[in-house]
C-alpha positions as CSV (number, residue, x, y, z in Angstrom):
1,X,-10.7,2.1,18.4
2,X,-11.1,5.8,17.8
3,X,-13.7,6.7,15.1
4,X,-12.9,10.4,15.6
5,X,-9.7,11.0,13.7
6,X,-8.1,14.4,14.4
7,X,-5.1,13.1,16.3
8,X,-1.7,13.8,14.6
9,X,-0.1,11.1,12.5
10,X,3.4,9.6,12.9
11,X,3.5,8.4,9.2
12,X,3.5,10.8,6.2
13,X,2.8,8.2,3.5
14,X,3.7,4.8,2.1
15,X,7.3,4.3,1.0
16,X,7.9,0.9,-0.6
17,X,6.9,-2.7,-0.5
18,X,9.7,-5.4,-0.2
19,X,8.6,-8.8,-1.4
20,X,10.3,-12.1,-1.1
21,X,10.7,-13.9,-4.4
22,X,12.2,-17.2,-5.5
23,X,13.5,-15.4,-8.6
24,X,13.9,-11.7,-8.0
25,X,15.6,-11.1,-11.3
26,X,12.7,-12.6,-13.3
27,X,10.2,-10.7,-11.1
28,X,12.0,-7.4,-11.6
29,X,12.4,-8.0,-15.4
30,X,8.7,-8.6,-15.7
31,X,7.8,-5.4,-13.8
32,X,10.3,-3.4,-15.9
33,X,9.1,-5.0,-19.2
34,X,5.4,-4.9,-18.7
35,X,4.3,-2.9,-15.7
36,X,5.8,0.6,-16.3
37,X,8.4,0.3,-13.5
38,X,12.2,0.8,-13.8
39,X,15.0,-1.4,-12.5
40,X,17.3,1.0,-10.8
41,X,19.6,-1.1,-8.6
42,X,20.6,-4.6,-7.7
43,X,22.5,-4.9,-4.4
44,X,25.1,-7.5,-3.2
45,X,22.3,-9.5,-1.5
46,X,20.5,-9.9,-4.8
47,X,17.7,-7.4,-4.0
48,X,16.2,-5.8,-7.1
49,X,14.9,-2.3,-6.6
50,X,12.3,-0.8,-8.9
51,X,11.2,2.8,-9.3
52,X,8.0,4.3,-10.5
53,X,7.5,7.7,-12.2
54,X,7.4,9.7,-9.1
55,X,10.2,11.2,-6.9
56,X,11.0,8.2,-4.8
57,X,14.3,6.4,-5.5
58,X,12.3,3.1,-5.5
59,X,8.9,1.8,-4.6
60,X,9.1,-2.0,-5.0
61,X,11.9,-4.4,-4.0
62,X,12.1,-8.1,-4.8
63,X,14.4,-10.0,-2.3
64,X,15.7,-13.5,-2.7
65,X,13.8,-16.2,-0.9
66,X,12.7,-19.8,-1.2
67,X,9.0,-18.8,-1.5
68,X,7.1,-15.7,-2.3
69,X,6.1,-13.6,0.7
70,X,6.4,-10.2,2.4
71,X,9.8,-9.0,3.5
72,X,8.3,-5.8,4.9
73,X,6.0,-2.8,4.2
74,X,7.8,0.5,4.5
75,X,6.3,3.8,5.5
76,X,7.9,7.3,5.7
77,X,8.0,9.7,8.7
78,X,8.9,13.3,8.3
79,X,12.5,13.3,9.6
80,X,15.0,11.7,11.9
81,X,13.6,13.6,14.9
82,X,10.2,12.1,14.3
83,X,11.8,8.7,13.9
84,X,13.6,9.0,17.2
85,X,10.5,10.3,19.0
86,X,8.5,7.4,17.6
87,X,11.1,4.9,18.9
88,X,10.8,6.4,22.4
89,X,7.0,6.4,22.3
90,X,6.9,2.7,21.2
91,X,9.5,1.6,23.8
92,X,7.7,3.5,26.6
93,X,4.5,1.7,25.5
94,X,6.1,-1.6,25.7
95,X,6.0,-2.2,21.9
96,X,8.9,-4.4,20.7
97,X,10.8,-2.2,18.2
98,X,14.1,-2.8,16.4
99,X,16.4,0.0,15.3
100,X,18.0,-0.5,11.9
101,X,21.0,1.7,11.8
102,X,22.7,1.2,9.5
103,X,19.9,0.2,7.2
104,X,21.0,-2.5,4.8
105,X,18.5,-1.5,2.1
106,X,19.9,0.7,-0.7
107,X,19.5,4.5,-0.2
108,X,17.8,4.0,3.1
109,X,18.5,5.9,6.3
110,X,17.9,4.7,9.9
111,X,14.7,2.9,10.4
112,X,12.5,1.2,12.9
113,X,11.0,-2.3,12.4
114,X,7.9,-3.5,14.2
115,X,5.9,-6.7,13.7
116,X,2.1,-6.5,13.1
117,X,-0.3,-8.9,14.9
118,X,-0.6,-10.9,11.6
119,X,3.1,-11.4,11.5
120,X,4.3,-9.1,8.7
121,X,6.9,-6.5,9.4
122,X,6.4,-2.8,9.0
123,X,9.4,-0.5,8.6
124,X,9.3,3.2,9.5
125,X,12.0,5.3,7.9
126,X,12.7,8.7,6.3
127,X,12.4,9.6,2.6
128,X,11.2,12.1,0.0
129,X,8.7,14.6,1.5
130,X,6.0,16.3,-0.6
131,X,3.7,19.1,0.3
132,X,0.6,17.4,-1.2
133,X,0.0,14.1,-3.0
134,X,2.9,12.7,-5.2
135,X,0.5,12.4,-8.1
136,X,-0.4,16.1,-8.0
137,X,3.3,17.0,-8.4
138,X,4.2,14.5,-11.1
139,X,3.4,14.3,-14.8
140,X,4.7,11.1,-16.3
141,X,6.3,11.6,-19.7
142,X,5.9,8.0,-20.7
143,X,3.1,6.0,-22.3
144,X,0.8,3.9,-20.2
145,X,1.0,2.2,-17.9
146,X,2.7,4.9,-15.8
147,X,2.6,4.3,-12.1
148,X,3.8,7.2,-10.0
149,X,4.2,6.2,-6.4
150,X,3.2,3.5,-3.9
151,X,-0.1,4.4,-2.3
152,X,-1.0,1.6,0.1
153,X,-0.4,-2.0,1.1
154,X,-3.3,-4.3,2.0
155,X,-2.5,-7.2,4.2
156,X,-5.1,-10.0,4.6
157,X,-5.3,-11.0,8.3
158,X,-7.1,-13.5,10.5
159,X,-7.7,-10.9,13.2
160,X,-8.7,-7.5,11.7
161,X,-9.6,-5.9,15.0
162,X,-6.1,-6.6,16.4
163,X,-4.6,-5.2,13.1
164,X,-6.7,-2.1,13.3
165,X,-5.6,-1.5,16.8
166,X,-2.0,-1.9,15.6
167,X,-2.6,0.6,12.8
168,X,-3.9,3.2,15.3
169,X,-1.8,2.7,18.4
170,X,1.6,1.6,16.9
171,X,1.6,3.3,13.4
172,X,-0.4,6.3,14.5
173,X,-2.8,6.1,11.6
174,X,-6.4,7.3,11.4
175,X,-9.5,5.3,10.4
176,X,-11.2,6.5,7.2
177,X,-13.8,3.8,6.8
178,X,-14.7,0.2,7.5
179,X,-16.8,-2.4,5.7
180,X,-18.8,-4.9,7.8
181,X,-20.8,-8.0,7.0
182,X,-24.4,-8.5,8.1
183,X,-23.2,-10.1,11.3
184,X,-21.1,-7.0,12.1
185,X,-17.8,-8.7,11.4
186,X,-15.1,-6.3,10.0
187,X,-14.2,-7.2,6.4
188,X,-12.2,-4.2,5.5
189,X,-10.6,-1.3,7.4
190,X,-9.1,1.8,5.6
191,X,-6.4,3.8,7.4
192,X,-4.8,7.1,6.4
193,X,-1.9,9.2,7.6
194,X,-3.2,12.7,6.7
195,X,-5.8,13.6,4.1
196,X,-5.4,10.9,1.5
197,X,-8.1,8.3,2.1
198,X,-5.8,5.3,2.8
199,X,-2.2,4.2,3.0
200,X,-2.9,1.0,4.9
201,X,-5.8,-1.3,4.2
202,X,-6.8,-4.3,6.3
203,X,-8.8,-7.2,4.9
204,X,-10.2,-9.9,7.2
205,X,-9.8,-13.4,5.9
206,X,-9.0,-17.0,6.7
207,X,-5.2,-16.6,6.5
208,X,-2.5,-14.0,7.0
209,X,-0.7,-12.6,4.0
210,X,-0.7,-9.8,1.5
211,X,-3.8,-9.3,-0.5
212,X,-2.5,-6.5,-2.8
213,X,-0.5,-3.3,-3.0
214,X,-1.4,-0.2,-5.0
215,X,0.4,2.3,-7.1
216,X,-1.2,5.7,-7.9
217,X,-1.6,6.8,-11.5
218,X,-2.2,10.4,-12.6
219,X,-5.9,10.3,-13.1
220,X,-8.9,8.1,-14.1
221,X,-8.0,8.4,-17.8
222,X,-4.5,7.0,-17.0
223,X,-6.1,4.0,-15.3
224,X,-8.2,3.2,-18.3
225,X,-5.2,3.7,-20.6
226,X,-3.1,1.4,-18.3
227,X,-5.8,-1.3,-18.6
228,X,-5.8,-1.1,-22.3
229,X,-2.0,-1.2,-22.4
230,X,-1.7,-4.2,-20.1
231,X,-4.4,-6.1,-21.9
232,X,-2.7,-5.3,-25.3
233,X,0.6,-6.4,-23.9
234,X,-0.6,-10.0,-23.6
235,X,1.9,-11.0,-20.9
236,X,0.0,-9.6,-17.9
237,X,-2.7,-11.7,-16.3
238,X,-5.6,-9.3,-15.5
239,X,-7.7,-9.8,-12.4
240,X,-10.4,-7.2,-12.4
241,X,-11.3,-3.6,-13.5
242,X,-11.4,-0.8,-14.2
243,X,-13.9,-0.3,-11.4
244,X,-14.8,2.5,-9.0
245,X,-14.9,1.7,-5.3
246,X,-17.2,3.8,-3.2
247,X,-15.0,3.7,-0.1
248,X,-12.2,6.0,-1.2
249,X,-14.0,6.8,-4.5
250,X,-11.0,5.6,-6.5
251,X,-10.9,4.1,-10.0
252,X,-9.0,0.9,-9.8
253,X,-7.5,-1.9,-11.8
254,X,-6.0,-5.2,-10.6
255,X,-3.6,-7.7,-12.1
256,X,-0.8,-10.2,-11.2
257,X,2.9,-9.7,-11.1
258,X,5.4,-12.4,-12.2
259,X,5.1,-14.1,-8.8
260,X,1.3,-13.8,-8.6
261,X,1.3,-10.9,-6.2
262,X,-1.8,-8.8,-6.8
263,X,-1.1,-5.2,-7.8
264,X,-3.6,-2.4,-8.1
265,X,-3.2,0.7,-10.2
266,X,-5.6,3.4,-9.1
267,X,-6.4,7.2,-9.3
268,X,-8.8,9.8,-8.0
269,X,-8.6,8.7,-4.4
270,X,-10.6,10.7,-2.0
271,X,-9.0,13.6,-0.1
272,X,-10.4,14.1,3.4
273,X,-10.2,17.9,4.0
274,X,-12.3,18.0,7.2
275,X,-9.9,15.8,9.2
276,X,-10.7,17.6,12.5
277,X,-14.4,16.7,12.4
278,X,-14.3,13.6,10.2
279,X,-15.9,10.4,11.5
280,X,-14.9,7.1,9.9
281,X,-17.7,5.8,7.6
282,X,-19.2,2.3,7.9
283,X,-20.2,0.4,4.8
284,X,-22.0,-2.9,4.4
285,X,-20.9,-5.8,2.3
286,X,-24.5,-5.8,1.0
287,X,-23.9,-2.5,-0.7
288,X,-22.7,-3.2,-4.3
289,X,-21.0,0.2,-4.4
290,X,-18.3,-1.1,-2.0
291,X,-17.0,-3.3,-4.8
292,X,-17.9,-1.2,-7.8
293,X,-20.2,1.8,-8.3
294,X,-20.5,0.7,-11.9
295,X,-22.0,-2.7,-11.0
296,X,-19.3,-5.2,-11.8
297,X,-18.5,-8.0,-9.5
298,X,-15.0,-9.4,-8.9
299,X,-13.8,-12.9,-9.8
300,X,-13.5,-15.4,-7.0
301,X,-9.8,-15.2,-7.0
302,X,-10.0,-11.5,-6.0
303,X,-11.9,-12.5,-2.8
304,X,-9.8,-15.7,-2.1
């Protein structure tokens, strides 16, 4: 794996998360009523599309299924030319890739679908392009909580090394940091597309699945106001926070959605400006600052 991270990126940023739900209508209603998201469309297949306060047409999709799970994680490339070039690169490298054209998801153009080593699907497609971060260009005109855009997804995987190699060689992402235990095992890997610290986070664990996904808020004050609003609401089960993680330097808050998927609201994520010379940092699980610079420790369910 390449710790020197000046190579160009295929991906621009995260697009949306599509989750399988036994009751998508209830999951979407909960998100709209309590989490600051907006139900913007329901398609003929029963998929419920929710938008945040940024420029994306939607950031979260609940799809009908017998059990909760991950339908796919979607990431945006710059344009159709990059998508076509990426398809050629992956095919030439022997990576199995499926072209989705037409794309059955609402307001989605052609896409590529690949399968990560842990089994979840990653979709590459086109979408809204911004010159900097979405949060810097958006001022929500609503009360807290006011999520702006999807920032990253964080799959939990049995083989973090294989997943990190996938992030680099298939998705074209760059490593920002990793966290290792005293034996040198990788516990966390943070990957970015350009300068924003991470859009894809990898957690080592005893099973494959989705640990959490994260929405960006405007600033740290917005995270604290979101925490107050969610707690006062009384319907949202809080998990942990606000805290400040040293890797990424972001202020973060965690809670459950209606299906008990963990969601993070966060702000003040590190911007890496020296990308040409940046070397991925290595942190230890023994360093309390990895979890929270302010000294709080997460509940067991956060680490499960």
